[in-house]
The first five atom37 places (N, CA, C, CB, O) and aatype in JSON, in Angstrom:
{
  "aatype": [12, 12, 19, 14, 18, 7, 8, 19, 10, 9, 10, 15, 7, 10, 10, 13, 10, 12, 7, 0, 7, 4, 0, 10, 0, 1, 1, 2, 10, 9, 12, 9, 10, 9, 7, 19, 6, 9, 12, 10, 2, 0, 15, 7, 9, 0, 13, 19, 7, 0, 15, 10, 11, 17, 7, 3, 10, 0, 7, 8, 19, 13, 19, 10, 13, 9, 12, 0, 19, 0, 0, 15, 6, 19, 0, 19, 7, 10, 0, 10, 9, 9, 8, 19, 1, 1, 1, 16, 7, 6, 9, 2, 0, 3, 11, 18, 2, 10, 12, 11, 7],
  "atom_mask": [
    [1, 1, 1, 1, 1],
    [1, 1, 1, 1, 1],
    [1, 1, 1, 1, 1],
    [1, 1, 1, 1, 1],
    [1, 1, 1, 1, 1],
    [1, 1, 1, 0, 1],
    [1, 1, 1, 1, 1],
    [1, 1, 1, 1, 1],
    [1, 1, 1, 1, 1],
    [1, 1, 1, 1, 1],
    [1, 1, 1, 1, 1],
    [1, 1, 1, 1, 1],
    [1, 1, 1, 0, 1],
    [1, 1, 1, 1, 1],
    [1, 1, 1, 1, 1],
    [1, 1, 1, 1, 1],
    [1, 1, 1, 1, 1],
    [1, 1, 1, 1, 1],
    [1, 1, 1, 0, 1],
    [1, 1, 1, 1, 1],
    [1, 1, 1, 0, 1],
    [1, 1, 1, 1, 1],
    [1, 1, 1, 1, 1],
    [1, 1, 1, 1, 1],
    [1, 1, 1, 1, 1],
    [1, 1, 1, 1, 1],
    [1, 1, 1, 1, 1],
    [1, 1, 1, 1, 1],
    [1, 1, 1, 1, 1],
    [1, 1, 1, 1, 1],
    [1, 1, 1, 1, 1],
    [1, 1, 1, 1, 1],
    [1, 1, 1, 1, 1],
    [1, 1, 1, 1, 1],
    [1, 1, 1, 0, 1],
    [1, 1, 1, 1, 1],
    [1, 1, 1, 1, 1],
    [1, 1, 1, 1, 1],
    [1, 1, 1, 1, 1],
    [1, 1, 1, 1, 1],
    [1, 1, 1, 1, 1],
    [1, 1, 1, 1, 1],
    [1, 1, 1, 1, 1],
    [1, 1, 1, 0, 1],
    [1, 1, 1, 1, 1],
    [1, 1, 1, 1, 1],
    [1, 1, 1, 1, 1],
    [1, 1, 1, 1, 1],
    [1, 1, 1, 0, 1],
    [1, 1, 1, 1, 1],
    [1, 1, 1, 1, 1],
    [1, 1, 1, 1, 1],
    [1, 1, 1, 1, 1],
    [1, 1, 1, 1, 1],
    [1, 1, 1, 0, 1],
    [1, 1, 1, 1, 1],
    [1, 1, 1, 1, 1],
    [1, 1, 1, 1, 1],
    [1, 1, 1, 0, 1],
    [1, 1, 1, 1, 1],
    [1, 1, 1, 1, 1],
    [1, 1, 1, 1, 1],
    [1, 1, 1, 1, 1],
    [1, 1, 1, 1, 1],
    [1, 1, 1, 1, 1],
    [1, 1, 1, 1, 1],
    [1, 1, 1, 1, 1],
    [1, 1, 1, 1, 1],
    [1, 1, 1, 1, 1],
    [1, 1, 1, 1, 1],
    [1, 1, 1, 1, 1],
    [1, 1, 1, 1, 1],
    [1, 1, 1, 1, 1],
    [1, 1, 1, 1, 1],
    [1, 1, 1, 1, 1],
    [1, 1, 1, 1, 1],
    [1, 1, 1, 0, 1],
    [1, 1, 1, 1, 1],
    [1, 1, 1, 1, 1],
    [1, 1, 1, 1, 1],
    [1, 1, 1, 1, 1],
    [1, 1, 1, 1, 1],
    [1, 1, 1, 1, 1],
    [1, 1, 1, 1, 1],
    [1, 1, 1, 1, 1],
    [1, 1, 1, 1, 1],
    [1, 1, 1, 1, 1],
    [1, 1, 1, 1, 1],
    [1, 1, 1, 0, 1],
    [1, 1, 1, 1, 1],
    [1, 1, 1, 1, 1],
    [1, 1, 1, 1, 1],
    [1, 1, 1, 1, 1],
    [1, 1, 1, 1, 1],
    [1, 1, 1, 1, 1],
    [1, 1, 1, 1, 1],
    [1, 1, 1, 1, 1],
    [1, 1, 1, 1, 1],
    [1, 1, 1, 1, 1],
    [1, 1, 1, 1, 1],
    [1, 1, 1, 0, 1]
  ],
  "atom_positions": [
    [[0.73, -1.49, -0.01], [0.03, 0.2, -0.25], [1.08, 1.45, -0.11], [-1.26, 0.57, 1.09], [2.11, 1.58, 0.56]],
    [[0.34, 2.37, -1.1], [1.41, 3.47, -1.01], [0.68, 4.53, -0.23], [1.98, 4.04, -2.51], [-0.52, 4.77, -0.1]],
    [[1.9, 5.16, 0.29], [1.27, 6.29, 1.37], [0.93, 7.66, 0.46], [2.55, 6.75, 2.75], [1.56, 7.94, -0.55]],
    [[0.14, 8.22, 0.85], [-0.58, 8.99, -0.23], [0.66, 10.27, -0.27], [-2.44, 9.53, 0.27], [1.42, 10.38, 0.69]],
    [[0.74, 10.97, -1.15], [1.97, 12.06, -1.65], [1.87, 13.1, -0.52], [1.7, 12.9, -3.34], [2.86, 13.59, 0.02]],
    [[0.1, 13.53, -0.09], [0.24, 14.61, 0.48], [0.75, 14.32, 1.89], [0.0, 0.0, 0.0], [1.12, 15.24, 2.62]],
    [[0.78, 13.11, 2.24], [0.79, 12.79, 3.66], [2.67, 12.82, 3.93], [-0.14, 11.04, 3.95], [3.27, 12.98, 5.0]],
    [[3.12, 12.65, 2.83], [4.69, 12.91, 2.71], [5.32, 14.22, 2.66], [5.17, 12.35, 1.55], [6.39, 14.65, 3.08]],
    [[4.24, 14.79, 1.98], [4.88, 16.18, 2.16], [4.57, 17.22, 3.67], [4.29, 17.0, 0.8], [5.08, 18.24, 4.15]],
    [[3.63, 16.45, 3.98], [3.11, 17.29, 5.43], [4.3, 16.67, 6.69], [1.04, 16.71, 5.97], [4.86, 17.34, 7.55]],
    [[4.4, 15.33, 6.45], [5.93, 15.0, 7.04], [7.04, 15.62, 7.15], [6.43, 14.19, 6.54], [7.79, 15.85, 8.11]],
    [[7.08, 15.97, 5.68], [8.26, 16.61, 5.25], [8.63, 18.3, 5.83], [8.1, 16.55, 3.67], [9.68, 18.79, 6.25]],
    [[7.24, 18.91, 5.63], [7.02, 19.87, 6.14], [7.08, 20.12, 7.55], [0.0, 0.0, 0.0], [7.47, 21.21, 7.97]],
    [[6.71, 19.18, 8.35], [6.69, 19.67, 9.71], [8.49, 18.79, 10.03], [4.92, 19.0, 10.81], [9.1, 18.96, 11.09]],
    [[8.76, 18.38, 9.48], [10.22, 17.86, 9.96], [10.93, 19.04, 9.87], [10.96, 16.65, 9.06], [11.56, 19.54, 10.81]],
    [[10.84, 19.55, 8.6], [11.44, 20.8, 8.43], [11.52, 22.08, 8.95], [11.23, 21.01, 7.66], [12.42, 22.92, 8.86]],
    [[10.06, 22.11, 9.72], [9.61, 23.44, 10.51], [10.35, 22.83, 11.93], [7.58, 23.81, 10.6], [10.96, 23.62, 12.65]],
    [[10.27, 21.72, 12.21], [10.94, 21.34, 13.72], [12.59, 21.68, 13.42], [10.66, 19.37, 14.24], [13.14, 22.31, 14.32]],
    [[13.18, 21.43, 12.57], [14.78, 21.66, 12.22], [14.72, 23.01, 12.37], [0.0, 0.0, 0.0], [15.35, 23.45, 13.33]],
    [[14.1, 23.82, 11.64], [14.15, 25.55, 11.42], [14.36, 26.08, 13.12], [12.28, 26.33, 10.58], [15.2, 26.81, 13.65]],
    [[12.94, 25.15, 13.74], [12.64, 25.82, 15.06], [13.87, 25.64, 15.88], [0.0, 0.0, 0.0], [14.11, 26.57, 16.65]],
    [[14.79, 24.52, 15.86], [15.73, 23.99, 16.56], [16.98, 24.61, 16.02], [15.68, 22.55, 16.53], [18.02, 24.45, 16.67]],
    [[17.0, 25.28, 14.91], [18.41, 25.9, 14.53], [18.12, 27.16, 14.53], [19.08, 25.5, 13.18], [19.08, 27.82, 14.13]],
    [[16.99, 27.94, 14.87], [16.71, 29.31, 15.27], [16.49, 29.36, 16.18], [15.97, 29.97, 14.84], [16.32, 30.55, 16.44]],
    [[16.28, 28.59, 17.27], [15.97, 28.87, 18.87], [17.02, 28.57, 19.85], [14.79, 28.05, 19.37], [17.0, 29.06, 20.98]],
    [[18.17, 27.57, 19.35], [18.72, 27.26, 20.41], [20.26, 27.79, 20.12], [18.48, 25.77, 20.72], [20.64, 28.08, 18.99]],
    [[20.91, 27.85, 21.06], [22.25, 28.65, 21.34], [23.13, 27.69, 21.38], [22.35, 29.51, 22.63], [24.29, 28.02, 21.13]],
    [[22.96, 26.84, 21.57], [24.16, 25.63, 21.6], [24.22, 25.23, 19.86], [23.56, 23.94, 22.8], [23.3, 24.92, 19.09]],
    [[26.15, 25.42, 19.56], [26.16, 25.05, 18.52], [25.8, 23.56, 17.85], [27.12, 25.42, 18.37], [25.32, 23.34, 16.74]],
    [[26.16, 22.7, 18.79], [25.68, 21.36, 18.51], [24.16, 21.5, 17.77], [25.62, 20.48, 19.97], [24.04, 21.44, 16.55]],
    [[23.09, 21.69, 18.65], [21.75, 21.88, 18.52], [21.42, 22.48, 17.12], [21.27, 22.72, 19.63], [20.57, 21.9, 16.44]],
    [[22.09, 23.7, 16.61], [22.21, 24.69, 15.58], [22.42, 23.43, 14.48], [23.56, 25.98, 15.8], [21.61, 23.34, 13.55]],
    [[23.47, 22.5, 14.61], [24.04, 21.43, 13.69], [22.7, 20.76, 13.39], [25.27, 20.37, 14.4], [22.07, 20.85, 12.34]],
    [[22.33, 20.0, 14.59], [21.71, 18.89, 14.63], [20.25, 19.45, 13.61], [21.49, 18.35, 16.36], [19.69, 18.79, 12.74]],
    [[19.94, 20.69, 14.01], [18.33, 21.15, 13.44], [18.91, 21.53, 11.89], [0.0, 0.0, 0.0], [17.96, 21.71, 11.12]],
    [[20.06, 21.67, 11.33], [20.21, 21.81, 10.08], [19.97, 20.46, 9.53], [21.46, 22.4, 9.77], [19.32, 20.27, 8.5]],
    [[20.44, 19.6, 10.17], [20.54, 18.1, 9.74], [19.28, 17.7, 9.52], [21.19, 17.13, 10.74], [18.96, 16.98, 8.58]],
    [[18.3, 18.26, 10.59], [16.76, 18.0, 10.22], [16.13, 18.44, 8.97], [15.93, 18.6, 11.19], [15.28, 17.77, 8.39]],
    [[16.51, 19.45, 8.61], [15.93, 20.23, 7.76], [16.37, 19.47, 6.33], [16.4, 21.79, 7.99], [15.55, 19.27, 5.43]],
    [[17.84, 19.06, 6.22], [18.04, 18.5, 5.03], [17.53, 17.15, 4.8], [19.3, 18.53, 4.81], [17.2, 16.86, 3.64]],
    [[17.41, 16.32, 5.68], [16.31, 15.36, 5.8], [15.22, 15.34, 5.54], [16.12, 15.08, 6.6], [14.73, 14.31, 5.07]],
    [[14.43, 16.53, 5.77], [12.75, 16.73, 5.14], [13.05, 17.11, 3.92], [11.64, 17.94, 5.85], [12.17, 17.15, 3.07]],
    [[14.0, 17.37, 3.7], [14.14, 18.09, 1.84], [14.04, 16.54, 1.08], [16.27, 19.16, 1.27], [13.22, 16.29, 0.19]],
    [[15.3, 15.3, 1.77], [15.17, 14.63, 1.43], [13.9, 13.23, 1.0], [0.0, 0.0, 0.0], [13.77, 12.39, 0.12]],
    [[13.12, 13.68, 2.3], [11.96, 13.16, 1.81], [11.01, 13.38, 1.19], [11.55, 12.88, 2.32], [10.15, 12.55, 0.89]],
    [[11.0, 14.86, 0.82], [9.77, 15.51, 0.04], [10.74, 15.19, -1.48], [9.27, 17.6, 0.55], [10.16, 15.6, -2.49]],
    [[12.07, 14.53, -1.73], [12.48, 14.09, -3.2], [11.94, 13.01, -3.67], [13.81, 13.84, -3.38], [11.36, 12.86, -4.75]],
    [[12.23, 11.91, -2.42], [11.88, 10.84, -2.75], [10.61, 10.56, -2.86], [12.35, 10.16, -2.13], [10.22, 9.71, -3.66]],
    [[9.74, 11.31, -2.03], [8.12, 11.37, -2.56], [7.81, 11.58, -3.67], [0.0, 0.0, 0.0], [7.32, 10.75, -4.43]],
    [[8.05, 12.64, -3.9], [8.11, 13.27, -5.72], [8.45, 12.21, -6.39], [9.34, 14.53, -6.24], [7.66, 11.74, -7.21]],
    [[9.64, 11.66, -6.15], [10.38, 10.85, -7.22], [9.51, 9.32, -7.36], [12.16, 10.63, -6.7], [9.56, 8.69, -8.42]],
    [[8.82, 8.87, -6.29], [7.82, 7.81, -6.43], [6.47, 8.15, -6.7], [7.78, 7.08, -5.33], [5.73, 7.19, -6.91]],
    [[5.95, 9.33, -6.75], [4.94, 9.56, -7.34], [5.15, 9.48, -8.82], [4.47, 10.69, -6.9], [4.51, 8.68, -9.51]],
    [[6.06, 10.29, -9.31], [6.07, 10.23, -10.8], [6.98, 9.54, -11.59], [6.16, 11.33, -11.24], [7.24, 9.73, -12.77]],
    [[7.59, 8.43, -10.51], [7.98, 7.0, -11.2], [9.39, 7.73, -11.77], [0.0, 0.0, 0.0], [9.58, 7.45, -12.95]],
    [[10.38, 8.55, -11.21], [11.35, 9.25, -11.45], [12.47, 9.27, -10.95], [11.08, 10.07, -11.41], [12.76, 9.93, -9.95]],
    [[13.51, 8.29, -11.8], [14.71, 8.19, -10.12], [15.65, 9.78, -9.91], [16.45, 6.5, -10.44], [16.69, 9.81, -9.25]],
    [[15.04, 11.09, -10.61], [15.73, 12.15, -10.33], [15.73, 12.38, -8.4], [14.98, 13.39, -11.3], [16.6, 12.68, -7.58]],
    [[14.59, 12.13, -8.35], [14.54, 12.45, -6.85], [15.98, 11.49, -5.46], [0.0, 0.0, 0.0], [16.64, 11.88, -4.5]],
    [[15.8, 10.23, -6.17], [16.7, 9.78, -5.54], [18.38, 10.08, -5.72], [16.37, 8.65, -5.69], [19.29, 9.85, -4.93]],
    [[18.4, 10.55, -6.81], [19.68, 11.49, -7.02], [19.93, 12.43, -6.35], [19.79, 12.05, -8.06], [21.01, 12.65, -5.8]],
    [[18.92, 13.12, -6.31], [19.19, 14.58, -5.29], [19.4, 14.21, -3.89], [17.82, 15.71, -5.24], [20.06, 14.87, -3.09]],
    [[18.65, 12.91, -3.61], [18.85, 12.68, -1.85], [20.46, 12.09, -2.05], [17.47, 11.19, -0.9], [21.08, 12.33, -1.01]],
    [[21.22, 11.47, -2.97], [22.26, 11.11, -2.89], [23.04, 12.55, -2.82], [22.52, 10.13, -3.92], [24.09, 12.43, -2.18]],
    [[22.89, 13.38, -3.12], [23.69, 14.77, -3.24], [23.22, 15.33, -2.17], [23.48, 15.72, -4.54], [24.08, 16.08, -1.7]],
    [[22.09, 15.31, -1.45], [21.92, 15.82, -0.37], [22.46, 14.95, 0.96], [20.58, 16.1, -0.4], [22.92, 15.59, 1.91]],
    [[22.42, 13.72, 1.0], [23.38, 13.21, 1.72], [25.01, 13.38, 1.98], [23.19, 12.31, 1.41], [25.56, 13.32, 3.08]],
    [[25.64, 13.6, 0.69], [26.86, 13.73, 0.56], [27.16, 15.5, 1.25], [27.21, 13.37, -1.13], [28.11, 15.75, 2.0]],
    [[26.29, 16.41, 0.88], [26.25, 17.59, 1.43], [26.43, 17.73, 2.74], [25.27, 18.09, 1.17], [27.2, 18.43, 3.39]],
    [[25.38, 16.75, 3.13], [25.0, 16.9, 4.77], [26.28, 16.06, 5.8], [23.21, 15.98, 5.06], [26.4, 16.22, 7.01]],
    [[26.97, 15.32, 5.08], [27.95, 14.67, 5.37], [29.25, 15.33, 5.79], [28.08, 13.97, 4.43], [29.91, 15.19, 6.82]],
    [[29.49, 16.29, 4.42], [30.55, 17.41, 4.68], [30.29, 18.1, 5.62], [30.78, 18.28, 3.72], [31.07, 17.99, 6.56]],
    [[29.3, 18.94, 5.77], [28.64, 20.07, 6.64], [28.8, 19.68, 7.92], [27.14, 20.34, 6.39], [29.05, 20.5, 8.8]],
    [[28.62, 18.07, 8.21], [28.62, 18.0, 9.7], [30.22, 17.48, 10.13], [27.31, 16.85, 10.24], [30.62, 17.11, 11.24]],
    [[31.07, 17.61, 8.69], [32.66, 17.4, 9.19], [33.33, 18.88, 9.48], [33.68, 16.56, 7.87], [34.04, 19.26, 10.42]],
    [[32.9, 19.5, 8.44], [33.33, 21.25, 8.96], [32.42, 21.7, 9.75], [33.39, 22.47, 7.8], [32.41, 22.93, 9.81]],
    [[31.61, 21.13, 10.4], [30.6, 22.3, 11.23], [31.43, 21.69, 12.68], [0.0, 0.0, 0.0], [31.72, 22.48, 13.58]],
    [[31.73, 20.34, 12.78], [31.98, 19.91, 13.81], [33.63, 20.66, 14.51], [31.85, 18.36, 13.5], [33.87, 21.21, 15.58]],
    [[34.59, 20.33, 13.23], [35.8, 21.11, 13.01], [35.53, 22.49, 13.77], [36.12, 21.31, 11.38], [36.17, 22.71, 14.8]],
    [[34.8, 23.23, 13.41], [34.83, 24.8, 13.38], [34.43, 24.68, 15.24], [33.37, 25.79, 11.99], [35.14, 25.23, 16.09]],
    [[33.29, 23.95, 15.55], [32.83, 23.81, 16.71], [34.23, 23.24, 17.8], [31.52, 22.8, 16.52], [34.5, 23.81, 18.85]],
    [[34.81, 22.32, 17.4], [35.79, 21.93, 18.19], [36.94, 23.03, 18.37], [36.29, 20.68, 17.64], [37.59, 23.08, 19.42]],
    [[37.18, 23.97, 17.27], [38.07, 25.2, 17.14], [37.29, 25.9, 18.26], [38.16, 26.05, 15.54], [37.89, 25.87, 19.33]],
    [[36.01, 26.57, 18.29], [35.78, 27.26, 19.07], [35.32, 26.84, 20.13], [35.28, 27.93, 18.69], [34.5, 27.61, 20.64]],
    [[35.63, 25.45, 20.94], [35.32, 25.09, 22.22], [37.06, 24.93, 22.61], [34.16, 23.59, 22.34], [37.3, 24.78, 23.8]],
    [[37.88, 24.96, 21.96], [39.32, 24.99, 22.36], [39.62, 26.65, 22.76], [40.36, 24.38, 20.97], [40.15, 26.82, 23.86]],
    [[39.4, 27.6, 22.14], [39.45, 28.33, 22.35], [38.89, 29.42, 23.42], [39.45, 28.26, 21.62], [39.52, 30.36, 23.89]],
    [[37.42, 29.0, 23.72], [36.46, 30.05, 24.43], [36.38, 28.83, 25.67], [34.69, 30.63, 23.44], [36.33, 29.02, 26.88]],
    [[36.38, 27.76, 25.06], [35.9, 26.67, 26.4], [34.41, 26.25, 26.58], [0.0, 0.0, 0.0], [34.07, 25.33, 27.32]],
    [[33.4, 27.12, 25.74], [32.32, 26.83, 25.89], [32.14, 26.78, 24.18], [31.52, 27.8, 26.89], [32.94, 27.18, 23.34]],
    [[30.51, 26.0, 23.93], [29.91, 26.49, 22.35], [28.6, 27.05, 22.37], [29.75, 25.26, 21.26], [27.62, 26.51, 21.86]],
    [[28.6, 28.37, 23.09], [27.74, 28.91, 22.76], [27.75, 29.56, 21.52], [27.5, 29.5, 23.57], [28.9, 29.5, 21.07]],
    [[27.02, 30.13, 20.78], [26.54, 30.71, 19.61], [27.14, 32.2, 19.72], [24.9, 30.62, 19.51], [27.84, 32.5, 18.75]],
    [[27.01, 33.15, 20.68], [27.55, 34.18, 20.92], [28.67, 34.35, 20.62], [27.46, 34.43, 21.84], [29.09, 35.33, 20.01]],
    [[29.6, 33.02, 21.19], [31.1, 33.47, 20.97], [31.61, 32.74, 19.63], [32.13, 33.02, 22.34], [32.82, 32.48, 19.58]],
    [[30.9, 32.42, 18.68], [31.28, 32.28, 17.52], [31.84, 33.15, 16.81], [30.55, 31.96, 17.0], [32.46, 32.79, 15.81]],
    [[31.75, 34.55, 17.18], [32.68, 35.5, 16.24], [33.83, 35.56, 16.82], [32.24, 36.95, 15.98], [34.22, 36.69, 16.53]],
    [[34.62, 35.06, 17.47], [36.09, 35.03, 18.1], [36.78, 34.38, 16.69], [36.28, 33.92, 19.77], [37.96, 34.04, 16.84]],
    [[36.21, 34.16, 15.37], [37.11, 33.29, 14.73], [37.58, 34.38, 13.52], [36.35, 31.75, 14.22], [38.35, 34.24, 12.57]],
    [[37.02, 35.17, 13.84], [37.0, 36.35, 12.94], [39.01, 36.91, 12.58], [35.86, 37.78, 14.03], [39.56, 36.99, 11.48]],
    [[39.63, 37.2, 14.0], [40.8, 37.53, 14.19], [41.47, 36.97, 14.59], [0.0, 0.0, 0.0], [42.62, 37.39, 14.74]]
  ]
}
């Protein structure tokens, strides 16, 4: 039994809003990173749902690219977070501007 496309879009939209809320409301850099990851996963769900609805594999290809971007974003983001943690002793987003100079 196939899940209706509207339900897939509703799930994707709710996940995207939850990720955006997490990324915007938190001051912890790791939680902001998790919120961005949730938003990327929500867009991947929407692409796979559209791909299954129209019988085209292009959505699956986009999801592979999204997964590659998410993996590289986590690697770079965690490296930056570790750098800030070593310089300031905390991972508060307000201290993140210390990397300018």
